[in-house]
C-alpha positions as CSV (number, residue, x, y, z in Angstrom):
1,K,-19.1,50.2,-3.3
2,N,-19.1,53.3,-5.5
3,G,-16.8,56.0,-4.1
4,S,-14.8,53.6,-1.9
5,E,-11.0,53.8,-1.8
6,I,-10.8,50.1,-1.2
7,T,-11.5,47.6,-3.9
8,E,-12.2,43.9,-3.8
9,G,-9.0,41.9,-3.2
10,D,-7.0,44.7,-1.5
11,I,-4.9,43.5,1.5
12,L,-5.6,45.8,4.4
13,V,-3.2,44.1,6.9
14,Q,-0.6,41.6,6.0
15,G,-0.7,38.2,7.8
16,G,1.8,38.0,10.6
17,A,1.7,41.8,11.3
18,K,1.4,43.0,14.8
19,L,-1.8,45.0,15.0
20,Q,-1.2,48.7,15.6
21,P,-3.8,51.4,16.3
22,M,-3.8,52.5,12.7
23,H,-4.6,48.9,11.6
24,L,-7.6,48.8,13.9
25,G,-8.9,52.1,12.4
26,L,-8.4,50.9,8.9
27,L,-10.2,47.6,9.5
28,S,-13.1,49.2,11.3
29,S,-13.6,51.8,8.6
30,S,-13.8,49.0,6.1
31,G,-16.5,47.2,8.0
32,V,-14.2,44.4,9.4
33,H,-15.5,43.7,12.9
34,S,-13.3,40.7,13.7
35,V,-9.9,39.2,12.7
36,S,-8.1,36.0,13.6
37,V,-5.0,36.6,15.8
38,S,-2.4,34.5,17.5
39,R,-2.5,33.9,21.2
40,R,0.2,35.6,23.3
41,P,2.7,32.9,24.4
42,L,2.8,32.1,28.0
43,V,6.5,32.4,29.1
44,G,7.8,31.2,32.5
45,F,11.2,32.2,33.9
46,F,13.3,31.5,36.9
47,C,16.8,32.5,38.1
48,T,19.2,30.0,39.9
49,G,21.8,30.7,42.5
50,C,22.1,30.4,46.3
51,E,23.8,33.9,46.3
52,L,20.7,35.6,44.7
53,R,18.4,37.7,46.8
54,S,15.3,39.7,46.0
55,L,15.2,43.5,46.4
56,S,13.2,43.3,49.6
57,C,16.0,41.4,51.3
58,G,19.2,42.6,52.8
59,L,22.6,41.4,51.5
60,E,25.3,39.5,53.4
61,N,28.8,38.8,52.2
62,G,28.8,36.9,48.9
63,Q,25.2,37.7,48.1
64,K,23.8,40.0,45.3
65,F,20.4,41.2,44.1
66,S,18.8,39.4,41.3
67,S,18.4,41.6,38.2
68,N,17.7,38.9,35.7
69,S,14.1,38.5,37.0
70,F,13.3,42.1,36.0
71,L,15.2,41.7,32.7
72,L,13.4,38.6,31.6
73,R,10.0,40.0,32.5
74,G,10.7,43.1,30.4
75,L,12.1,41.2,27.5
76,S,9.2,38.8,27.5
77,V,6.6,41.6,27.4
78,Q,8.6,43.4,24.7
79,S,8.4,40.2,22.6
80,G,4.6,40.1,23.0
81,A,4.5,37.3,25.6
82,C,2.7,36.9,29.0
83,P,5.4,36.4,31.6
84,V,5.1,34.0,34.6
85,D,7.8,34.5,37.3
86,F,8.8,31.4,39.2
87,G,11.1,33.3,41.4
88,L,14.6,32.5,42.7
89,I,15.7,28.9,42.8
90,E,18.6,27.7,44.9
91,D,21.3,25.5,43.5
92,K,19.7,22.3,44.8
93,K,18.6,19.4,42.6
94,S,15.4,18.9,44.6
95,D,14.3,22.5,44.1
96,L,15.0,22.3,40.4
97,L,13.1,19.0,40.0
98,A,10.1,20.5,41.8
99,L,10.2,23.5,39.5
100,F,10.4,21.4,36.3
101,S,7.5,19.3,37.6
102,K,5.4,22.4,38.3
103,V,6.1,23.7,34.7
104,K,4.9,20.4,33.2
105,K,1.6,20.9,34.9
106,R,1.3,24.6,34.0
107,G,1.2,24.2,30.3
108,L,3.7,26.9,29.4
109,D,4.7,27.6,25.8
110,L,8.2,28.5,26.7
111,L,10.5,28.5,29.8
112,V,13.7,30.4,30.4
113,S,16.3,30.0,33.2
114,T,19.4,32.0,34.0
115,G,22.5,30.6,35.8
116,G,23.5,27.1,36.7
117,M,24.8,26.4,33.2
118,G,28.6,26.1,33.7
119,P,30.8,23.2,34.6
120,G,30.9,23.9,38.3
121,K,29.8,21.9,41.2
122,Y,26.6,23.9,41.7
123,D,25.7,24.2,38.0
124,L,22.9,21.6,38.0
125,V,20.4,22.8,35.3
126,R,21.6,20.5,32.5
127,D,21.6,17.3,34.5
128,T,18.4,18.1,36.4
129,F,16.6,19.1,33.2
130,A,17.4,15.6,31.7
131,E,16.4,13.9,35.0
132,A,13.1,15.7,34.9
133,G,12.4,14.2,31.5
134,G,13.6,17.0,29.3
135,T,15.1,16.4,25.9
136,A,18.2,18.4,25.0
137,I,18.4,19.6,21.4
138,L,21.3,22.0,21.7
139,T,23.9,22.2,24.5
140,A,26.3,24.9,23.3
141,L,26.7,27.4,20.5
142,E,29.9,28.2,18.6
143,M,29.7,31.9,19.5
144,R,30.3,34.1,22.5
145,P,28.1,34.4,24.5
146,G,26.6,31.0,23.9
147,K,29.1,28.5,25.2
148,S,26.9,27.9,28.3
149,V,23.4,27.5,26.9
150,L,20.8,24.8,26.6
151,F,17.8,24.4,24.3
152,G,15.4,21.5,24.6
153,L,11.8,20.3,25.2
154,L,10.2,19.7,28.5
155,G,7.0,17.9,27.4
156,K,5.5,20.5,24.9
157,T,7.3,23.4,26.5
158,L,10.4,24.9,24.8
159,F,13.2,25.4,27.3
160,F,16.1,27.9,27.1
161,G,18.8,27.6,29.7
162,L,20.9,30.8,29.6
163,P,24.0,31.7,31.6
164,G,23.8,34.1,34.5
165,P,25.5,37.4,33.5
166,P,22.8,39.9,32.6
167,D,24.7,41.1,29.4
168,A,24.7,37.5,28.1
169,V,21.1,37.0,29.1
170,H,20.0,40.1,27.1
171,T,22.1,39.1,24.1
172,L,20.9,35.4,24.0
173,F,17.3,36.4,24.6
174,T,17.5,38.7,21.6
175,V,19.0,36.2,19.2
176,L,17.5,33.0,20.4
177,V,14.3,33.4,22.6
178,S,12.8,36.4,20.9
179,P,12.7,34.8,17.4
180,A,11.0,31.7,18.9
181,L,8.3,33.9,20.6
182,N,7.8,35.8,17.3
183,A,7.4,32.6,15.4
184,M,4.8,31.4,17.9
185,Q,2.8,34.6,17.2
186,G,3.0,34.2,13.5
187,T,5.2,37.2,12.9
188,E,6.1,37.2,9.2
189,K,9.6,38.6,9.5
190,E,11.2,37.2,12.7
191,L,13.7,39.1,14.7
192,P,16.5,40.0,15.1
193,K,16.7,42.2,12.0
194,S,20.2,42.5,10.5
195,I,21.7,45.5,8.8
196,Q,25.1,46.8,8.0
197,A,26.6,49.9,9.6
198,C,29.8,51.9,9.6
199,L,32.1,51.3,12.6
200,Q,32.9,54.6,14.4
201,H,36.2,53.3,16.1
202,P,38.7,50.4,15.7
203,I,38.1,47.1,17.5
204,N,40.9,44.6,18.3
205,M,39.8,41.0,18.8
206,Q,41.5,39.5,21.9
207,H,40.0,36.1,21.4
208,K,39.6,34.8,17.8
209,D,38.2,31.4,18.4
210,V,34.5,31.9,17.6
211,P,32.2,34.8,16.4
212,R,31.3,37.3,19.1
213,L,28.3,39.5,19.7
214,K,29.1,42.9,21.3
215,G,26.5,45.4,22.5
216,G,26.5,48.5,20.4
217,V,24.8,51.9,19.9
218,L,23.4,52.4,16.4
219,R,22.9,55.8,14.9
220,L,20.3,56.1,12.0
221,D,21.3,59.6,10.9
222,G,23.3,58.7,7.8
223,I,23.7,56.3,4.9
224,P,25.1,53.9,5.9
225,S,24.2,54.0,9.5
226,S,27.0,54.2,12.1
227,V,27.6,52.1,15.1
228,R,29.9,52.0,18.1
229,L,30.4,49.8,21.2
230,A,28.1,50.6,24.1
231,G,29.6,52.1,27.2
232,R,29.7,50.4,30.6
233,F,26.3,51.7,31.8
234,E,24.8,52.3,28.3
235,I,21.8,50.3,27.0
236,P,22.7,48.8,23.6
237,N,20.1,49.1,20.8
238,C,22.0,46.6,18.7
239,Y,24.6,43.9,18.7
240,I,27.8,44.0,16.6
241,L,28.8,40.7,15.0
242,L,32.6,40.2,15.1
243,Y,34.1,37.3,13.0
244,P,37.0,35.2,14.3
245,E,39.0,35.4,11.1
246,Q,39.3,39.2,11.4
247,A,41.6,40.2,14.2
248,R,41.3,44.0,13.7
249,Y,38.4,46.2,12.7
250,R,39.3,49.7,11.5
251,N,37.4,52.9,11.9
252,G,35.0,53.1,9.0
253,D,34.7,49.3,8.4
254,L,31.3,48.0,7.5
255,V,30.0,45.5,10.2
256,D,26.9,43.4,10.6
257,V,24.6,44.5,13.4
258,Y,21.4,43.0,14.9
259,L,18.7,45.2,16.2
260,T,17.5,44.4,19.7
261,A,13.9,45.3,18.9
262,P,11.6,46.0,15.9
263,Y,12.5,49.1,13.9
264,Y,9.5,51.0,15.1
265,Y,10.6,50.4,18.8
266,Q,14.1,51.9,18.1
267,R,14.8,55.3,19.7
268,M,16.6,57.4,17.1
269,I,19.9,58.5,18.5
270,I,20.9,61.8,16.9
């Protein structure tokens, strides 16, 4: 129309974009009353281990509170999914088989487990997944963390079996599970996003067998950006990729880093 700032053929919102409040205002002001969107994926998760207890229970010797349940719920929501918590599962084949059977009937898009992925006597997830009719596509990654990981199909449900340590869960969810969830939602540019940053301190590689991802803290106050290893109780906002062929990284070296969330979710650390 005469006087309009928008002409025929203009793209108001790119396909695959996550709708933000400004998108909705732009679309409505242009007379667009409906758009096609992707359904939020339904993501189930459970944590294995006879030693795990919920926060409402007391602890005895050898037991610990389960933190991965809260971590997986938060990461699922951050990735745009609808989480379904299947709770804590003991290291018993019968309990795992019952859980996998329930998942088949639920019609989930994706399922994530933590724990039970090692070579130990009570690490039953791999074998029980196969016995439940699951098809393994990948059983290990040539990176750390990633040695104890499983990816496969349980019917039409994608399954990611992750190790138990929370740091490894957060890392592998970021680089494996989150990209799958973004692809399900039609996101044009899948995460994690990779940039280069200047290392703020030296790093010596103790194990040089495979690439390693280390939690880092990225600063966006310079060109290039700077990064350092995250402290013990510090929440990483990126992961630093360390290559096995380089035994020592010096202060000032450029390194590859992967953001743990979309750019607009990052908190600027000044």
